[in-house]
Steps between C-alpha positions, in 0.01 A plus 500: 500500500637839401451789739582848375792664679604862443865548400596677824305272739685417821357149540239587762230407248577135579343555842171590333197280575438437126849358458467269801146394404604411146791294625295317760154456348606448140823313573648743250858587431509879514727672250561873542431667165709816499309774317278236335773384259406129518127568468574704187700212349197274541271765351303567819314830485292494819556417865323177583569352157586132535691284253548128552746309284540125462818321606768474232450230239782297345588788270518730805190692393221615726138560407281779634212326677323802648527876465239717663352623823419323824254746653133537415524880502739773613590460869310174544638173624361152538389235256410603145534385139864619475612307808312194374662522154846538652443201729383284206800603289736415786335165579448382142799669331263612223437845360203685653298799378629834627286704739498881531777663702406764756783708643726798447664548162879470474499688171531847653796380709670343200437815293658714775805272503536523121459879514768524769747304285418715197550820701834371634617425146407849385679662796818294478509238220841360599382420856223262392585166334395519136449875533747612235391523139 
């Protein structure tokens, strides 16, 4: 499970109840996702977006079994069609129909990061990798 971590975070976020609950209740390995870089690589656009991949096959490929939400509406928890679809995908190792994702968009954050890099290149092209023409 990826949990967003700001670049300058001191580590106190690991004492947060959400972190502990995810580790305990979900038996999840928590991976700090600095500035959302890993989520972006997977194409996640919204907090609460869940992607489940199959184990590697003989060719070391993985298949996407589920991509979607696990809440019935924004701010809700408990059983719903998304949780059920994720559970079926996990148990049966078969692809399930995606459910809507309710959460906060990462797109504005990613746009701000891209803008910051562009501004840094304009201000001092030699200081940013790939910034020279």
